[in-house]
N, C-alpha and C positions, 0 to 999 in steps of 0.2 A: 586243434594243435597238431603240428606235424610230427612224424616219427623220424627217426635217424635217416632211413632209407630215403624218405621224400625229401629231406635236406639235401642229401647227396645228389638226388636227381636233379633238384632245382639248381645246384652248383654247376652241373653239367662239366664243361672243360676246366672249371675252377675247383673241382673236387679235390685237387692236390692241396689246396689251403687246409684241408682237414688233417693232412698228414705232415705238414710243415713242422720241423722239429729242431732246427738249428739257427734260431734267431741270433743276430749280432749281439743284442743285449739280453743276458740270460734272465729267466723269470725270476730268480733269486734276487735279482737287482731291483725288482719293482714291488710296489705294493699293490697286490691284485685284489680285486673285490672278494669279500666273503659275507657270510650271513650277518654279522653285527658290524656293519661298516661305520655306523656312527660312533660305536664304542671303540672301534679299532683306529679310525682315521681321525675323528674330529674331538674325542674326549679330551685330549691333551692340549687342545687349540685354545685360542681365546675367545671362541664362540660362547655365547652365554646360553644358560639352560633352555630358554625359549627358542633359540635357533636350533639347539640339539633336538628339542622335542619335534619341531616341524620337520627337521630332516629325517627324523625316525618315523614320522608319519609317512613321509614320501617313500621311504624304503620299505615300509610295511603295509603298502597299499596295493591292490590290484593283483594280477595273476603272478607277478614276480615278487610279491611279498615275502620278505624274509630271505631272499637269495643274494642279496647285494648288488643286484642289477635293477635297472630302472627302464621304463617304456613310458615315453611322454608324447603325448599328441600336441604339437604346436600349430596353432592357427592364427598367425598374424599377417598372413599374405593379403588380406583384404585391404590392408593399408600399404605393406611393403611392395605388393605387385599389382595392386588394385583390385577391388571386388570384381570388376568386369572380367579380368584375366584369371581370377582364382576360383570364382563360383559359377561361372557360366556353364561349366561342364556338368555341374551338379547343383542347381539353384536352391535346393532345401538347405544348403549351408549359408545362405543369406540370413536365415533364422539362427540367431546366436545360440539358442537352447540346443539345437541339432548338434553343434560342436561339442557341447559337454556330453550329450547323450552318446556320442560316438565313443568319446573316451572312456566312459563308464562301460559301455557294452563291450568294448574290446579289452576291458581289464587293465587299463593304463594305470601306472603309479600316480600320474597327475596330468593336468591339462594346462597348457600355456597359451595365453591369448591376451587381447588387447583390454585396456581398462574398460572400455565400453562393453565388449562381448561378456566378460566374466561379471563385470558390475550389474549387467541386465538381468542376470539369473542367479545372482549370488545367495539371496535369501532361501532359493530352492534347493541349491547344490553344493555351496562352499563347505558344508559339514559332511558331505557324502564323499568328496574327491578332492585331493589337494589342488588348490587354485595357485597357479603361477602367473603373475600379472607382468606382462611385457610393457615396460614403461617408455621405451622410445622407439620411434620408428623413422623410416625414409618416406618423406612426403613426395607423392609424384604428381601433383597437380601444377606445380610452378613451371612456367614455360620459359625458356627451355628447361627440361628436367634437371633438377640438382640432385646430388647424391650425398645426403648428410642425414645422421641420425639425431633427432631432436626429441626432447620430453614431451609425452603427450599426457602424463599423469604423474602422481606423486606417491611416494612410499605410505603416506598416511592414508591416501584413499585405498591402496591395496590393503592396508593393516585394517582399516574399517570395514571393508567387506568380508574379512575373515580369510584372507589369502594366507597360504603357508609360505610362499616365497615371492621374489620378484626377479624379472629378467631384464636384461639390457643387451644392446649391440654396441660394439666399438668397431669402426672402420680403421683398423691399424694400417699405417702408411698413407692414409689420406691427409689433405691438407687440414682437415677438422679434427684429426685424431688427437691433438694436444688438448683441445678443449673437451672432447668426449671423455678422453681418460681422467681428467680432473673432475668432470661432472658426474661420472659414473662412480668413481671412487668415492666421492661424497655420498652419493646415493646409497652405495653398497654399505657404507659405515653407518648410515642412519638406519638402513633396513636391519642390520645386525642388531642395532640398539633397540628396535621395536620388536625383535625376536624373529625376523623372517630370514630364510635363507636366500642365497643369490645365485643366479645362472648367468654366465656371461657367453654371449654369441661372439666369439673371436674371429671376426672376418677380416680379410685383407682387401684393400681397394686403393689401387694406384695403377694409372696406365703404364707406368714404367716397368710394372710387373709382367708385362707381355713382351716377350723377346722372340727367340726362335720357337717358343711355346708359351703357353699361359702358365705362370708360376704362382697365381693366387691360390692353387691347391697344392703347392710343393711342401714336403715335409719339413724342410728346414725352416721356410719362413712362416708356415703356420704354426710350427712348434715354437718359434719365438713369439708369435702372437700369444699362444697359450701361456708362455712364461711370463708376459706382461699382464695377462689376465689373472693369473694366480697371485701376482704381485699385489693387485689391488684387492685381494681377499674374495674372489669368486669362489663359491662353495663347490659349484660345478661347472666345468668348461664345455661348451657346445662348439664343436669344430667340424668343418668338412673333411670327409675321409680324404687323405692324401692320394693324388693321383700321379705324382712325379716327385722329382727332388732336384737339387742343384740350383735352387733360386739364388742363393749368394753368389755362386759362381757366375751365373748368367749376368746378375746385375753389376758384377765387378769386372766385366769384360770391356774391350775397346777402351782401356786405360781409365775407365771410370772407377770410383771408390763408393762403395755402399756397405755400411756396418762393418762388423767384424765376425770372422768365422775361422774355423780350423778344418783342414782338409779330413780330419779323422771323423768328422760327423757322416762323411759320405763312405769312408773305408771300414772304420771300425764299429761305428754306430748304427749303421744302416746298410741294407742291400736293396735291390730293386724289388724284393718281395713286398707285397702290400702289407703284410703283418709287421714286417721290420719297419716300414715307413709309419705305420700307425703307432708302433711302439716308440719310435723316436718322438712322435708328438706328446705320447703319454710321459716320457721321461721329462719333458719341459714342464709337466704338471707336478713338480717336486717328486718324480719318479713313481706317480700314481697316488700320491698322498691326497692330491685334489682329483676327483674322479673326472674322466674324460667320457663324454658322450658324442657320438658322431651323428650327423644329419642324414636324413633319408634322401635327400635330393629331389629333383623334379619328377614329375610323373611321365611315364613313358610306355612302351608296348609290353614289357616283361617285368612289371613292377614287383611281383612277388619274388621272382628269381633275384632281382636286384637288390631288394631289400634283404633278403636272406643271405646273399654275399656280403653285404655291408656288415650285417650283424656278426657274421662268422669272423670277418677280419677284426672288428671291434674287439669281440670276445677274446679271440686268440691273442690279441696283442696285449690284452690286459684291461681293456676299456670296460666301462660300466653300463653300457647300454646305448639305446637309439632314441633320437627325438625325430619322429616320422610323421609328416603331415600331408603334403600334397599327394603322395602315393596312395594315401588312405581316403582323404575327403573328397577327392576329385573321381571317386568311383562311387558306383551305388552303395548305399549303406552296409548291406551284409558283406559286399566285396571288401569294403574298407576294413571291416572288423576282421575278416580272414587275413588280410595283409599284415594288420598289426599282430594278430595271434601267430602268424607264421614267424614273425620276428622274435616273439617271445618265446617261441618253440626252441630257438637257437640257445637262448640263455637258460632254459629249463633242462635242456639235454646235457646230461652229466658226462656223456662220451665225447662232447666237445669241450676241450679244456684249454686253459692258458698254454701258449707255446713256449 
């Protein structure tokens, strides 16, 4: 685990993120993570006792147990990005057992992967670490490639293997999004009946979102995707860390009309500071009543520094943790463990607080 000074060194020129103290949306207006998140946030909801129990198990597993934060290893890229693209850098992860071993060695709260990966080792590990079965995927063998999330498994299969939760992706903004919203809404309702919690990957996909810049990671559009996600009762929202803002304005340029927005989301509710942008995402999760976890992103040259920065932004914004995969499993095993533990260090460091 990293000490505060090491975290500061990894942040480099972004060390000022630790001192940011003037968010547009004050911390008193959000529901920030705390030790007993399930009691604080979900106890008064319509989730049944079995869902509450599985959420409690997630929040009380791994190195972050009892902190109100989660660290999840997600490995569904063998389908989403092809096994060739995902595992060639580190072929040991073609073996599904090594995915679970990495999550356990790194002290993750849970491991999220495909039905096949988790099903292949469920009798050995489902009782040792919370399983989150990702039930839909983007299939990449159709030529030309199409981009749609289709079901690869069922809630009953996840339940029968002993999973604690299920996950799904919706490509908001895509031509297929209406079907996906209806499909996943029904799936989440049934998962709750069976006692499984739900995580939604709230992604944007539409070529119109690329204007003068790429707005697929803009705070305003991803924030609205989050708001749609909590509407279908996702228990946790997974979202990319915002990189920009102004998606609504860009899409309403040149005489075109897209959605509805108010300029105050850019002036009174957010600034250009990354913490402000992530907090606006969180506000769309019922002001944090539904937890926000951000993704770790693709693997690169300075993965530990990049992951630590993302964790700092997420935590200081009021988020609940990171779901980090490629930065870890595309490295040698021990290096992957170290990167995940570096992220966990941010959430364990009591000097790094909600802004």
